[in-house]
C-alpha positions in Angstrom: -10.3 -3.2 -15.8 -7.9 -0.3 -16.0 -6.3 1.8 -13.2 -5.8 5.2 -14.7 -2.8 7.0 -13.3 -0.7 10.1 -14.1 1.3 8.6 -17.0 0.2 5.1 -17.3 -3.1 3.2 -17.8 -2.4 -0.1 -15.8 -4.1 -3.3 -17.2 -5.6 -5.1 -14.2 -6.8 -8.2 -16.1 -3.9 -10.0 -14.3 -2.6 -9.1 -10.8 0.1 -6.6 -10.6 3.0 -6.6 -8.2 3.9 -3.4 -6.4 7.4 -3.5 -5.0 8.0 -1.6 -1.6 10.7 0.9 -1.4 11.1 2.2 2.2 13.3 5.2 2.5 13.2 5.1 6.2 15.3 4.2 9.2 12.5 2.6 11.2 10.1 0.6 9.0 9.2 -2.7 10.6 10.7 -5.0 7.8 13.6 -3.2 6.2 14.1 0.0 7.9 17.5 1.6 7.2 18.4 -0.7 4.5 17.6 1.7 1.7 17.8 4.9 3.7 19.9 6.8 1.3 18.9 7.9 -2.1 21.5 5.9 -3.9 20.5 2.6 -2.0 16.9 3.3 -2.6 17.4 3.6 -6.3 19.4 0.4 -6.4 16.6 -1.2 -4.7 14.1 0.1 -7.2 16.3 -1.3 -10.1 16.5 -4.7 -8.3 12.8 -4.9 -7.8 12.2 -4.2 -11.5 14.6 -6.9 -12.5 12.6 -9.1 -10.0 9.4 -8.4 -12.0 7.7 -5.5 -10.2 5.0 -3.8 -12.1 4.9 -0.7 -9.9 7.2 0.9 -7.3 5.7 2.3 -4.1 8.2 4.8 -2.3 7.6 5.8 1.4 9.4 8.1 3.6 7.6 7.6 6.9 7.0 4.3 8.8 3.4 3.4 9.5 4.2 0.4 11.7 2.2 0.2 14.9 3.4 2.7 17.4 5.4 4.7 14.8 5.9 8.4 15.6 4.9 11.0 13.0 7.4 12.4 10.8 7.7 16.2 9.9 6.8 17.4 6.4 10.2 18.8 5.7 12.0 15.5 6.8 9.6 13.4 4.7 10.2 15.6 1.6 14.1 15.4 2.1 13.7 11.6 2.3 11.3 11.1 -0.7 11.9 13.7 -3.3 15.4 12.7 -4.5 14.2 9.2 -4.8 11.0 10.1 -6.8 12.9 12.4 -9.0 15.0 9.6 -10.4 12.5 6.9 -10.1 10.1 8.6 -12.5 12.7 7.9 -15.2 12.5 4.1 -14.8 9.6 3.6 -17.1 7.0 2.1 -14.7 4.3 3.7 -12.5 5.5 5.4 -9.4 3.4 5.3 -6.3 4.2 7.4 -3.2 3.0 6.3 0.2 2.1 9.5 2.1 -0.8 11.1 3.9 0.6 14.6 3.8 -1.0 16.9 1.3 2.3 18.9 1.0 4.2 15.7 0.1 1.4 14.7 -2.3 1.7 17.9 -4.2 5.4 17.9 -4.4 5.7 14.2 -5.7 2.9 14.7 -8.3 4.7 17.9 -9.5 7.8 15.6 -10.1 5.6 13.2 -12.1 4.6 10.5 -9.6 1.7 8.4 -10.8 -0.1 7.3 -7.6 -0.9 8.6 -4.2 -1.1 5.5 -1.7 -2.6 7.1 1.4 -3.2 5.0 4.7 -5.5 7.8 5.8 -7.7 7.7 2.6 -7.1 11.5 2.2 -8.7 12.3 5.6 -5.5 13.6 7.4 -5.4 17.4 7.9 -2.3 19.5 8.9 -3.5 22.1 11.3 -0.8 24.3 10.1 -1.6 24.1 6.4 -4.7 25.0 4.4 -3.8 22.3 1.7 -6.3 19.4 1.6 -5.3 15.9 0.5 -8.6 15.4 -1.3 -8.3 18.7 -3.1 -4.7 17.9 -4.1 -5.7 14.6 -5.8 -8.9 16.1 -7.2 -7.0 19.0 -8.8 -4.7 16.6 -10.6 -6.0 15.6 -14.0 -5.0 11.9 -14.0 -3.2 10.7 -10.9 -4.1 7.4 -9.5 -5.0 7.0 -5.7 -5.2 4.2 -3.3 -7.5 4.8 -0.3 -6.9 2.4 2.7 -9.0 1.7 5.7 -7.2 2.4 9.0 -8.8 2.2 12.5 -7.5 5.0 14.6 -3.9 6.0 13.8 -0.4 4.2 13.8 0.2 5.2 17.5 -3.0 3.6 18.8 -4.5 1.2 16.2 -3.2 -2.0 17.7 -3.8 -0.9 21.4 -7.5 -0.6 20.6 -8.4 -2.7 17.6 -11.7 -2.7 15.9 -14.9 -4.5 17.3 -17.7 -6.1 15.4 -18.1 -7.1 11.7 -14.8 -6.0 10.3 -15.9 -6.8 6.7 -19.0 -4.6 6.7 -17.2 -1.8 8.4 -14.4 -1.7 6.1 -16.6 -2.0 3.0 -18.8 0.9 4.2 -15.7 3.1 4.9 -14.1 2.4 1.7 -17.2 2.9 -0.4 -18.0 6.2 1.1 -14.4 7.4 0.9 -14.5 6.6 -2.9 -17.8 8.2 -3.4 -16.6 11.4 -1.6 -13.6 11.7 -3.9 -15.8 11.1 -7.0 -18.1 13.9 -5.9 -14.9 16.2 -6.2 -14.6 15.1 -9.8 -12.1 12.3 -9.5 -13.0 9.5 -12.1 -13.8 6.1 -10.6 -11.0 4.6 -12.9 -8.5 6.5 -11.0 -9.4 4.9 -7.5 -8.0 1.7 -5.9 -9.1 0.5 -2.5 -7.2 -1.2 0.2 -8.7 -3.1 3.2 -5.7 -2.1 5.5 -4.5 -5.5 6.7 -2.8 -5.0 10.1 -4.1 -1.3 10.5 -6.2 -1.5 13.6 -7.4 -5.2 13.2 -6.9 -8.3 15.2 -5.4 -11.5 13.6 -8.9 -12.9 13.2 -10.2 -9.8 11.7 -7.4 -9.7 9.2 -7.9 -13.1 8.0 -11.7 -12.5 7.8 -10.9 -9.7 5.3 -9.1 -12.3 3.2 -11.8 -15.0 3.5 -14.5 -12.5 2.6 -12.4 -10.4 0.2 -14.9 -11.1 -2.8 -17.6 -9.1 -0.8 -15.3 -6.0 -0.9 -15.1 -6.4 -4.8 -18.8 -6.0 -5.0 -18.8 -2.3 -4.7 -17.0 -2.2 -8.0 -13.5 -1.0 -7.3 -10.2 -2.8 -7.7 -8.4 -3.9 -4.6 -4.9 -3.7 -3.4 -3.7 -6.4 -0.9 -0.9 -5.6 1.5 0.0 -8.9 3.5 3.6 -8.8 3.1 5.5 -9.8 6.2 2.6 -8.5 8.5 2.5 -9.7 12.1 -0.7 -11.7 11.5 1.3 -14.1 9.4 3.3 -14.9 12.7 0.3 -15.6 14.7 -1.1 -18.6 13.1 0.6 -21.3 15.1 3.6 -21.5 12.7 6.9 -21.2 14.7 10.6 -21.2 13.9 12.8 -24.2 14.6 13.5 -22.6 18.0 9.8 -22.8 18.8 9.3 -18.9 18.6 6.8 -17.0 16.4 8.2 -16.2 13.0 10.2 -13.0 12.9 9.7 -10.4 10.1 12.5 -12.0 8.0 11.0 -15.5 8.4 7.6 -14.7 6.9 8.4 -15.1 3.3 6.4 -18.3 2.7 3.2 -17.1 4.5 3.6 -13.7 2.9 3.6 -15.3 -0.6 0.7 -17.6 0.3 -1.4 -14.8 1.6 -0.6 -12.7 -1.5 -1.4 -15.6 -3.8 -4.8 -16.3 -1.9 -5.6 -12.6 -2.2 -5.0 -12.7 -6.0 -7.0 -15.7 -6.3 -9.8 -13.9 -4.6 -9.6 -11.0 -6.9 -7.1 -8.5 -5.7 -5.6 -6.6 -8.5 -2.4 -5.3 -6.9 -0.2 -7.0 -4.5 2.0 -4.7 -2.4 5.1 -6.8 -1.4 8.7 -6.7 -0.2 9.4 -10.0 -1.8 8.8 -9.4 -5.4 10.7 -12.3 -7.1 9.0 -14.9 -5.1 5.6 -13.4 -5.4 6.0 -13.2 -9.2 6.9 -16.8 -9.3 3.9 -17.7 -7.4 1.6 -15.7 -9.8 3.0 -17.7 -12.6 1.5 -20.8 -11.1 -1.9 -19.0 -10.7 -1.7 -17.9 -14.3 -1.0 -21.5 -15.5 -4.0 -23.0 -13.8 -6.2 -20.1 -15.1 
């Protein structure tokens, strides 16, 4: 299977690792560590040395309760990093839901739009539409994610009912809507949205039944890295507390490996080196 993007056709016969580059002061895991352009680019280079296949650059936190960021502020954070990152020789993904940002980064040569809103968000002050931006591009890849409600409310009122069937239906319809606008199926990746409006049990149900999501015929991205559900499994620190964000390396890698074993094509992670090492084990037994 191939994921077609702006400049690259990504071979998905083996799982690919997408390294996270947060150009934000407030992301739940590493907010502020790579906030400047220089720091973000150094992080990009380190992730590539660690074995990342794709870089995913984001300028706005989508953690539960996060406040929206203005378009101009997001552009100021993201554009300088993308401008240099596209010279690194790997596919560059941009994590954004704003059509203005999508258009700007695609104009700079970005390869993939990774959207938590699955191209549904509409700026009331702008006529530009996210679906139209992606559809108007000749080749860019796109990742459509399932999110229940929005970051401000998604964990206050999580989903009810059969999470697998609801996520599957949403993702399939979102992909079909985009194809109806002329976007080739080979450009589309789907993401069940681990942690975005789901309970701990629902998140693990999506992992347990992940192969059912593959039955609709699209590759899947799995984003388990350092998520809070990994701290809610009865595993505790030496002090008897739930694992903090920076204590979730082992469960993050375990979840990523299980997702890959169940057919995920792209693993979006903070801990690239350790995930790549784990994937070597999976490749060996295959």
